[in-house]
ZAZA-812117 format. One record per residue: x, y, z negated of N, C-alpha, C, CB in turn; residue in three letters. Coordinates in steps of 0.001 Angstrom, whole numbers, plus 500000, padded with zeros to 6 digits. Each point is the difference from the previous one (the first is absolute). Glycine has a CB too. Example, Ala and Ser with C-alpha at 12.3 -4.5 7.8 and 13.67 -1.06 7.14 Angstrom:
// ZAZA-812117
513190494310492200499110501190500000500900501200500000498108498827498754ALA/501542502223501966500820501190499940499230501090499270501184499372502145SER/
END
This chain:
// ZAZA-812117
237897189346434367501228499210499799500563499522501345499155499259497731UNK/499947500291503175500409499564501311499372500915501028500238497617499220UNK/500497502661501879499467500842501055499869499175501277501031502066498953UNK/497803497956501663499794499246501222500570500761501182497944498947499032UNK/502480500338502028500571500655501179498956500838500738501638498117500210UNK/498832502756500685499109500888500730499600499445501367501054501898498804UNK/499834497340501850499703499476501325499039498819499922502247500766500783UNK/497055498965500336499046498887500030500697498669499788498546501313501535UNK/502598498510499147500746498744499859500503499833498565500685500125502426UNK/499800500975497010500486499954498623498889499674499022501752501643500603UNK/497076498968499607498860499732499123499560498550500094499274502368500253UNK/500729497094500981499595498600500181500948499061499262499010500577502235UNK/502299499652497955500988499157499324499921500166498487501492500167502003UNK/498273501070497541499887500269498567498817499253499403501041502252500339UNK/497810497825500323498807499336499491500140498480500078498625501978500701UNK/502012497530500363500243498560500108500905499521498868499723500138502497UNK/501301500669497186500910499650498906499252499968498666501921501035501263UNK/497200499936498519499213500046498765499150498745499859499955502507500114UNK/499363497120500967499137498819499966500816498743499723498419501109501601UNK/502713498744499092500831498804499829500589499910498598500533500079502429UNK/499985501041497060500592499998498657498949499722498933501738501618500784UNK/497092498998499357498929499785499037499540498548500011499284502381500284UNK/500502497088500918499552498610500116501061499030499506498576500648501939UNK/502697499652498359501088499132499562500084499957498477501248500518502113UNK/498749500652497244500130500058498541498833499286499317501243502177500208UNK/497535498081500259498833499410499351499867498509500231498899502169500244UNK/501347497376500977499814498583500315501143499130499469498731500688502036UNK/502501499814498026501137499193499545499923499709498508501389501000501812UNK/498204499989497385499939499774498560498879499026499644500923502299499617UNK/498016497673501175498934499035499743500471498568500225498328501727500661UNK/502364498052500461500414498641500373501244499541499233499026500390502267UNK/501939500508497547501282499602499420500094500169498483500994500616502157UNK/498064500139497245500061500229498553498693499610499314501627501858500397UNK/497261498715500039498739499809499288499542498540499994499385502326500627UNK/500507497073500537499480498630500094500949498977499363498806500658502102UNK/502513499366498189500895499013499375500015500066498472501388500130502042UNK/498358501055497385500012500141498546498607499867499382501990501470500240UNK/497018498162500572498653499801499485499338501260499503500690497755499407UNK/499711503399501151499484501280499544498803500438500837502291500622499214UNK/497085500468500368498907500602500754500038501504499780498581497902499795UNK/500430502801500761499941501448499853498577500452500249502406500256500719UNK/497385501046499218498716500542500400499967500159501508499760501185497795UNK/499197499439502721499928500272501425499795498760500838501437501931499602UNK/498820498223501700499816498902500947500842498764499673499490501711501712UNK/501814498448497933500778498804499654499368499197498863502046501200500752UNK/497385499490498260499362499295498893498780499213500453500823501768498465UNK/498387498812502435498824499306500530500422498767500792498742502178500097UNK/502269497998500747500474498875500814500574498895499123500485501578501885UNK/500213498784497044500538499002499076498881499194499354501973501480499566UNK/496943499199500074498859499294499406499374499035500995499572501964498513UNK/500254498466502728499373499145501013500878498788500309498854502012500979UNK/502444498228499224500889498890500348500240499064498814501092501474501696UNK/498607498981497099500116499123498833498934498903500059500932501912498627UNK/497874498451501812498905499038500080499949499290501352498731501409498388UNK/501734499268502649499997499416501347501418500062500556497576500686500392UNK/503146498216499584501414499980500406500175500158501508500478498544498040UNK/499270502664502447500190500308501412501047501096500131497617499334500534UNK/502724500989500697501074500952500263499730501356499345500456498820502156UNK/500523501650497097499886501307499329499839501110501028501399499163498084UNK/499425500802502974499942501051501017498680499985500759502475499864500217UNK/496961498941500003498725499900500705498870500636499191500802497897501108UNK/499186501844497591498972500596499132500173501514499965499903497898498594UNK/501351502558501284500265501436499952499539500668501290501959499600498474UNK/498360499791502656499608500554501292498483500041500143502130499141500995UNK/497200499805498610498542499933500123499322501085499168500171497535500404UNK/500283502629498350499418501034499144500285501403500548500261498470498020UNK/500947501739502498500348501307500571499098500348501174502365499668499272UNK/497364499333501578499142500248501160498556500265499583501497498547501377UNK/498041500767497596498650500241499502499875501424499470499764497562499431UNK/501225502863499789500001501364499460500088501023501140501092499169497868UNK/499710500516503142500145500889501155498662500200500706502375499237500278UNK/496891499676499923498703500066500677498995500788499158500468497791501125UNK/499518501929497573499076500720499109500317501489499997499760497948498563UNK/501540502392501382500402501407500008499577500682501291501935499445498521UNK/498162499842502586499621500573501300498523500359500040501802498662501091UNK/497355500432498421498562500226500084499470500910498892499811497772501062UNK/500941502379497858499517500863498913500641501381499992499610497955498683UNK/501650502138501770500718501255499867500540500547501314500580499279497734UNK/499333499949503358500388500511501301501427499690500408498378501759499615UNK/501966498694501590501298499690500609501179500622499248498836499853502187UNK/500946501331497236501111500686499332500598499146498891498933502191500537UNK/500212497177498658500489499159498909500696498759500527498157500841498555UNK/501307498589502524500588498789500565501403500271500528497711499175500591UNK/502497501983500017501322500333500528501065500026498916498891501313501782UNK/500694499008496990500983500063498909500434498610499511498987502182499321UNK/500172496828500891500301498692499417500315498923501033498533500629498129UNK/501191499645503165500136498939500985501446499539500166498011500924501160UNK/502963500013498817501399499618500220500503499067498904500383502179501166UNK/499468498237497576500440499144498898499101498784499855500926502002498837UNK/497803498151501539499077498870499925500429498838500872498190501598499522UNK/502526498703501580500536498953500858501424499615499604498544500833501845UNK/502272500156497793501413499729499707500184499136498762500567502166501060UNK/498638498092497894500132499239498753499839498490500223499126501993498761UNK/499731497556501793499814498549500164501038499362500912497586500357499634UNK/502860500375501398501006499442500902501294499712499245498973501251501927UNK/501455499709497247501224499785499227499799498930498933500657502377500416UNK/498146497584498988499711498933499036500132498633500657498455501537498752UNK/501013498333502462500069498727500737501450499627500289497751500462501034UNK/503046500519499369501416499730500292500741499562498741499935501687501861UNK/499865499039497041500719499694498765499551498675499381500256502451499617UNK/498496497158500641499522498705499495500823498842500556497701500961499800UNK/502884499228501354500767498937500652501503500157499779498199499825501711UNK/502154501041497340501410500168499631500229499358498636500177502155501342UNK/500740496922498596500285499286498751500960500839499145499649497745501146UNK/499767503152498048500828500899499201499232500454498764501219500766502072UNK/499489499330496803499440500554498770500983501038499468498740497838499464UNK/500758503349500263500870501093499558500615499703498642498605501607501298UNK/500606497843497781500499499631498674500294498506499982498682501870498902UNK/502529497781500734500417498600500049499405499165498877502095500747501068UNK/497441499907497862499324499296498908498800500827499562502171498918499237UNK/496761500453500271498789500737499617500285501049498920498644497976500583UNK/500897503226499630500176501088499043498805500945500148502561499814500084UNK/496340499927499186498765500780500176500177501502499792498776497998499259UNK/501993502387499722500156501429499736500747500692501136499991499527497542UNK/501145499896502878500760500586501103499170499995501280502152499241498936UNK/497088499693501259499141499916501187498959501112500001500348497520500066UNK/499050502759498776498980501047499921500595501370500300498750498635498317UNK/502492501604501243500673501264500299500264500118501496501057499997497717UNK/499459498927502880500295500014501434498730500201500823501965498496499592UNK/496946500842500008498728500156500711499552501454499953499362497628499439UNK/500730502965499375499607501401499864500852500927500848499231499494497708UNK/502085500265502292500916500858500774499703499891501498501775499723498221UNK/498110499045502281499794499819501437498606500444500438501614498098499941UNK/497361501652499231498667500508500323499993501520500008498969497950498993UNK/501745502631500041500089501455499958500677500557501243500075499887497517UNK/500998499451502921500693500425501223499076499877501205502203499286499017UNK/497112499578501089499105499767501137498884501039500051500514497554499872UNK/498848502686498989498890500946499960500481501432500170498756498430498524UNK/502354501916500829500542501356500100500402500353501418500787499803497667UNK/499882499271503012500380500236501392498756500150500873502131498702499649UNK/496866500450500081498755500102500757499322501341499807499734497553499796UNK/500263502949498966499405501314499714500690501105500780499382499199497724UNK/501954500710502405500750501020500722499495500115501436502010499563498548UNK/497706499287502072499513500012501373498497500100500118501960498683500579UNK/497337501361498295498545500080500020499335498676500300500227502333500703UNK/500465496549499022499470498684500305499467499303498749501603499846501907UNK/497492499213498330499462499157498940500004498570500500498560501880499077UNK/501644497171500018500039498593500393498619499379500100502211499838498922UNK/496745500944500790498646499467500115499609499110498840500252500127502434UNK/500277500164496370499686499202498820498935500651499146502307499120500031UNK/497907500840498642498997500539499088499856501514500119500494498120498458UNK/500540502571502045499863501448500186498939500321501049502407500298499359UNK/497566498904501726498990500200501040498619499591499508501744499618501751UNK/498187499276497509498710499569499450499456501067499056500685497577500203UNK/500207503033499007499575501056499074499414501184500757501765499279498375UNK/498847501091502755499469501103500803498614499657500552502349500678500602UNK/497498498072499836498707499566500544498925500040498914501184498533501679UNK/499144500954497131499032499985498904499607501417499598500964497833499193UNK/500031503048500789499677501390499655499102500621501065502188500213498772UNK/498134499537502464499259500585501115498555499512500032502134500161501288UNK/497654498545498382498661499411500132499213499951498704500900498669501842UNK/499779501184497018499273499728498749500334500949498855499946497655500705UNK/501337502601499059500418500705498794500653501340500332500311497796498861UNK/498956503074501862500597501272500408500226500961498838498901499698502189UNK/500587499962496625500221500830498823501284499609499267497526500287499788UNK/503142498644500671501227499532499371501199500337500877498734498150498860UNK/502436501885500521501227500221500739500493498685500598500582501936498494UNK/500013498149502689500491498800500667501037499273499150499557501084502205UNK/501343499685497167501032499388499168499426499211498838501502501845500637UNK/497410498659498767499372499296498880499353498701500476499598502196498841UNK/499783497847502343499377498783500547501063498954500284498139501362501008UNK/502973499072499602501072499070500312500611499415498730500462501277502099UNK/499741499545496890500557499510498742499083498961499365501148502199499665UNK/497546498067500361499041499047499438500062498670500744498509501905499312UNK/501613498159502006500089498772500798501275499223499670498686501111501834UNK/502436499595498100501279499334499717500005499383498600501159501615501538UNK/498286499104497482499947499455498644499082498782499935500441502291499076UNK/498492497715501721499090498846500053500721498789500577498021501539500268UNK/502750498689500791500756498908500624501012499421499017499706501072502258UNK/500979499783497016500988499533499022499313499267498855501513501915500600UNK/497318498579498957499258499339498922499560498600500421499216502239499175UNK/500307497625502052499604498678500509501215499081500051498136501037501358UNK/503017499527499023501230499207500067500371499424498640500779501426501891UNK/498863499298497039500297499513498650499267498695499720500351502359499230UNK/498450497489501328499229498771499801500438498901500962498072501377499211UNK/502258498997502032500371499010501005501408499468499749498498501136501657UNK/502429499764498047501380499596499741500205499933498475500816501069502197UNK/499716499978497210500054500107498543500202501456499611500931497658499804UNK/498943502627498892500074501378499517501362500622500263498329499429498252UNK/502732499781501593501347500531500216500168500536501419500877498383498305UNK/498627500865502665500125500421501395499241501304500232500238497596500716UNK/498591502515498661499224501237500127500743501188499387497885498651499944UNK/502779501128498910500768501072499365501183500409500868499307499153497745UNK/501342499881502876501091500319500913499483500795501202501219497918499269UNK/497556501770501164499391500742501112499797501465499618498853497898500787UNK/500796502347497953499861501381499536501348500721500030498062499312498547UNK/503002499956501110501340500592500039500360500409501423500689498604498024UNK/499076500491502944500384500353501367499133501129500554500770497648500355UNK/497974502463499165499148501118500424500557501328499482497993498470500018UNK/502492501530498734500576501211499401501281500400500724499005499381497775UNK/501866499652502486501267500284500686499721500520501405501173498211498656UNK/497879501168502042499666500428501359499541501455500024499371497642500567UNK/499808502748498459499502501378499941501149500989499850497860499175498989UNK/503134500484500185501146500874499798500857500108501265499988499385497572UNK/500193499499503115500802500005501226499304500805501090500957497757499395UNK/497728502090500720499240500765500990500170501490499765498341498133500187UNK/501562502280498557500155501413499662501401500501500356498321499723498151UNK/502697499462501553501379500403500287500247500144501497500731498846497915UNK/498690500266502878500208500039501448499251501159500642500310497526499991UNK/498437502627499658499167500992500678500310501426499579498243498284500164UNK/502158501901498600500253501353499509501487500299499918497873499894498718UNK/502917499136500816501439500201499970500518500601498708499877500263502416UNK/499269499893496594500469500461498704499080499427498936500965502132500995UNK/499417498037497726499288499337498918499005500893499283501968498578499735UNK/497742502623500806499057500890499346498614499395499914501324501919500814UNK/497974498375498107498678499428499816498936500757500766500713499213497778UNK/499468502098502374499026500821500709500683500842501067498557500058497954UNK/500655500319503042500481500888501048498934501066500249501395498140501062UNK/499042502970499489499058501024500450499955499958501521500453501469497962UNK/498357498343502568499798499855501432499203501208500493500064497450499845UNK/500542503357501029499338501166500578499716499743501474501150501532498349UNK/497627498740502069499576499733501369499352501233500611499678497582499432UNK/500740502741501795499320501025500790499415499306501222501564501865499190UNK/497132497912500817499341499331501113499895500938501196498712498566498388UNK/501147500852502794499945500819501214498625500621500224501755498543500980UNK/497205500864498427498648500537500142499288499990498655499909499200502384UNK/499025501588497525499225500036498763499308498658499758499654502478500291UNK/499852496909500779499334498705499864500957498940499470498464500615501873UNK/502749499399498656501011499046499538500341500240498538500924499857502321UNK/499177501411497287500309500337498613498932499472499057501210502039500780UNK/497529498093499617498902499513499161499985498481499932498678502027500596UNK/501663497325500517500038498537500024501112499469499104499080500024502331UNK/502087500617497710501126499593499153499662500210498525501615500579501850UNK/497749500556497853499612500287498613499033498953499481500336502440500411UNK/498696497193500404499014498998499587500654498653499756498250501209501297UNK/502712498425499567500693498722499834500772499971498683500183499777502499UNK/500567501287497218500815500034498782499124499936498753501743501332501217UNK/497155499396498793499153500075498806499162498737499807499923502477500280UNK/499518496981500803499102498848499873500725498669500056498237501373501026UNK/502777498527499841500705498731500158501048499788498913499610500149502454UNK/501152500902497231501091499874499040499652500529498618501553500187501896UNK/497355500557498006499592500532498700500921501078499474499002497819499530UNK/501666502910501370500902501066499602499372501366500287501975498496500440UNK/498330502475498707499509501360500200500835500701501071499203500097497600UNK/500169500796503120500668500760501049499801501485499742499663498122501661UNK/501401502655498411499885501457499941500364500559501376500564500045497500UNK/498930501137502809500282500568501315500150501512499916498742498122501075UNK/501961502436499895500116501438500124500216500354501472500940500189497645UNK/498763501020502716500174500452501371501433500490500190497549500628500157UNK/503113498857500864501362500419500317500053500462501456500961498382498291UNK/500002502470502017500112500533501349501375499733500574498334501755499438UNK/501700497707501768501260499819500710500415501300500635499472497600500423UNK/501670502919499212500428501320500464500383500004501483500792500478497683UNK/499470498366502872500320499953501434498735500136500841501995498550499509UNK/496973500670500130498746500029500761498990500988499432500395497633500603UNK/499821502792498140499064500876499294498644499319499751501150501968501045UNK/498834496688499056498770499252499758499896499631498529500052499103502348UNK/498735500921497134499744499612498616499389498600499958499678502422499348UNK/500868496776499785499486498642499814499952499688498515500924499269502238UNK/498310499684497443499869499596498605501078498972499665497508500451500055UNK/503257499782498887501018499061499531499431499172498851501856501580500700UNK/498204497106499445499527499084498968501176499535499162498087499260501459UNK/501705500612497249501053499542499106499445498951499053501160502227500159UNK/499551496653499708499556498928499115501199499431499242498081499453501562UNK/501725500264497160501002499306499188499584498534499950500537502090498593UNK/500341497016501841499631498582500082501238499134499791498096500543501577UNK/501707498146498430501113499062499881500652499822501369498867498809498063UNK/502371500700501979500653499763501293499204499080500920502163500334498858UNK/497270498591500610499227499081500841498757500674500552500849498080498658UNK/498512502771500550498827500723500490500383500984501102498928499757497747UNK/502262500843502155500435500945501028500176499314501345501129501358498240UNK/499308497377501739500144499251501247498637499756500631502084498906499121UNK/496920500793500060498646499805500521499465501288500615499593498227498272UNK/500668502899501062499558501294500535500690500281501332499603500862497660UNK/501702498889502397500757500230501230499434499177501152502046500486498637UNK/497660498246501114499443499137501040498645500505500460501234498059499036UNK/497944502393500009498679500521500342500135501237500892499064499104497827UNK/501852501796501808500204501221500783500515499661501395500468501286497889UNK/500487497777502186500592499639501291498962499438500962502156499548498839UNK/496875499733500619498951499410500840499008501035500519500248497903498704UNK/499562503178500539498914500936500332500462501385500432498640498761498393UNK/502572501617501263500453501352500322501516500001500152498042501010498754UNK/502427498554502422501449499916500192500647501361500234499663497729500929UNK/499536503362499051500554501341500102500069500692498629499096500144502340UNK/500594499091496609500055500562498647501453500200499579497814498879499411UNK/502385501991499615501324500248499424499937499616498527500507501890501654UNK/500450497320497888499953499519498620501382500012499370498029498580500575UNK/502028501694498143501250499945499243499751499214498714500788502226500972UNK/500266497171498520499889499218498769501247500237499159498567498241501149UNK/501250501835497539501161500164499123499749499293498670500558502212501096UNK/500490497232498301499847499274498738499715500935498838501531498254500869UNK/497759501219498145499700500733498771500392499118498826498092501289501098UNK/502694499249497985500479499184498881498925499791498940502295500856500427UNK/496881500153499308498985499903498954498772500806500394501784499685498254UNK/497038499760501422498746500729500217499206499976498703499964499403502476UNK/499669501780497016499151500097498819498594500377500438501968500658498547UNK/497068498633500946498621500308500359499087498831499673500808501521501811UNK/497945498578498642499001498978499704499786499038501152498910501608498491UNK/501935498472502546499843499130501156500435498574499724500341501970501434UNK/499398497164499536500301498575499890501502499765499888497936499477501317UNK/502516500016497538501406499702499792500843501169499549499720498298501680UNK/499688502883498153500766501175499587500263499970498500498996501320501883UNK/502030499439497662500308500121498589499053500999499326502408499428500483UNK/497293500289498263499173500920499208500843501216499628498593498081499085UNK/500951503101501307500761501224499770500127500329498515499222500831502212UNK/499945498551496943500040500274498552501107499218499318497550500442500034UNK/502961498503500618501054499220499398501346500706500163498699497897500453UNK/502204501817498646501295500690499979501045499252500818499446500915497744UNK/500755497801501956501081499243500604499516499216501224501095499835497750UNK/498475500878503275499540499304501194500587500613501271497892499410498794UNK/503329501097501110500680500564501180500647498873500806500429502181498770UNK/
END
């Protein structure tokens, strides 16, 4: 959907813009919408809301402290590569939160929990979607999920671990705040997921076909293992030949959701920047795979 510049200066400005826009969207909605309306959410904002509910200290200070703790844990458990993905937003988010805390402004002039939950979902979706485009993470529950998978639950998918964590945070919020607030948090989580998909993929298709030609056999095997073990998706392959070089390579093909395709793209970019990949939308998939339509049914086109 978005194309990054080719020059070094252009890339720097592009990545700086991504970080600033992501941090602005995520932090502004927390200070100007979520807190004034007494709302909460899953992820890091939900954790910080719980802590500041019991300990009336600076929201931005708590957010910054937790981000730095996660950053340190990620460094010692997963290495420098993971830290590089989260350090920029890990610093930008709390700085903007601190600035907005000192601005006397409320986006909604009167309390409106439903509208607030929609706005939270939209802005969180924008913040996360923009971050995904640049390969950045804010160092929240997504990073914790990666750490837990790496150290403890390598048989589980990262997305499932993160979802379990977010649902736990929202469930706790139901007891600390009230059930209505927790239900609104579920609404903003649903809206955010839809916005992320729209930003990162650019269309509303439920499935996509992702074809990858890795530059080496080792890289191809590593990508296949990631897709099958991390995402739980099946991979098919065939040998293809480039008529210009006359070289034969293995082409990998996977049917997955748009959000899963972004994860695959990020994985490939980190490990094989000489790979060639194509993606195309699919309107319907019949089969026994996760989320596919049953081919025996009639009205499922």
